[in-house]
N, C-alpha and C positions, 0 to 999 in steps of 0.2 A: 504493500499500499503505500510505503513511503517512497519507494522507488518511483512510483506512478505519479506522486504528488511532486517530486523534484524534477521528473521528466517535464511535466506540464509546466512548472516553475520556470524551468529552463527555457522552454519555448516562448513563454511570455518575456523571459529576459531579453531573449533573441530578438523577439519583434520590438521591444520597448528601446533596445539599443539601437535598431535599424531605423526607429522613429526619432531617436535622439531624445526620448523622455528620460532615459538613464544615460549617465556617463560612466564608463568603466576607468577607474582610476588603476594603475599599475605601478607596484612598487619596482622600479628597474633593476633597484640593487638586488631585490631578491630573484627576479625573474633571468638576470643575465650573469647568473654565477653557475659554476658546474653543478649538476645534479638536477637543474632546472630543465623541464622538457623544451623549452624555446633557446636554450643557452647554445651558442656558436662561437667555440674556441676560437676559429681563425679571425673573427670579428675584433677581438682584441690582442690575442697573440700577433699576427702580423703588422698592424702599424705600429706597436710598441716594438717589435725586434727590427724593423726597419729603422725606426727613429734611433735606437740605442746604435745600431751599426752605422748610421748617418752620422751620428755626434762621434763615435769613435773615429770614423773614417776622417771626418773634418778635422779632429783634433790631431791625428797621425800627420795629415796632409799640410794643414795650415797652421798648426799650433793651437795653443789653448784660447786664443781670441777668435778664431774661427770655429773651434769647437762650441765656445760660449754662444756664439751667433747661431751655430746650427741648432744648438739647444733650446735657445730661446725662439726660434723660427718652429721648431718641432712642437714646442709645448703650445704655441700660438694655433698651429695647425691642429693640434689636437683638441684644444677646448674650443675652437670656433667652427671648425669643420667636421671632425671624425668622430668626436663624442655626441654631439646632435643628431648626426646620422644613426649612429648605434642606437640612440633612445628611441628614433622613429622606427628603426627595425625591429627592436625588442617590443615595443609597443604594439605595432601591425601583429607579429608573430604571437604574441600574449593574448590579442582580441581574437584571433582566428583561432589559437588553442581553446582559450574559455567559451568560445560560442560553438565550438565542433561537437561536443558532448557534455550530459550533465556530470559525468565522471570526471571529465577534464576540468570543469568549472569548480567541482568538488575538491580536487586535487590543489588547485590554485588558491581556492579559498581557505582551505585547511593549512595552507603555508603561509597564509597571512599575506599573499602577494598582489591580492587585488582588494578594491573597495567599489562600492556602487555609491553614486552621487545623483539624487533628484532635485534640482534646485539647491537649497540650502541644507537640505537633509542629507546625511550620509549614513551609510550602513558599512560597518566595519568587521572584519573576523577580530578574534575568534567569537565576540559576545553578540555580534548582529546576527538578526536571524534575516537571511538574505531573501527566503522563500516569503515571509511575510513582507518585508519590504518591496519585494517585485509584485506582490499580489495587491499592495496599497497603493501602487502608482498606476494611474488610470492609462490606457492607451490611447492614440489619437481618435479613434472610432467611440469607445467609451464616453470621451469627453464630448464629442460631437453629439452623441445620443443624449447625453446629459443635458446639453445646450438646448436641445429641441423639446425638452419636457415642459 
């Protein structure tokens, strides 16, 4: 019975997210670490490794001054270009993961990796009852039907 309830609530959640009635919050720190179902090691290892070898190479070729300049440029590129892109990709993969099945949503919820928000109201794990929160949020159709009464 609880499985049917969570499947129905999950289907409603997916509909509410598609209608932008609910906002999915993703804890990027939790979802982008090893063990997470959406973690991609290459996303962080490749840029870090290239940056490290670039700084070492610049220091060997041009001395400490060029190495410091390469480090400064590398840090700026990391924070201004690479990190925002990684955050967007982790969010997109997390969104796809939690909307794929009730079990996937439950796994992310139990890990404390996601939150739900409807306007100013927020539902957070582990204390928040996401099923009740989803049921209490009206769909666009329900709101229109209520307006016609």
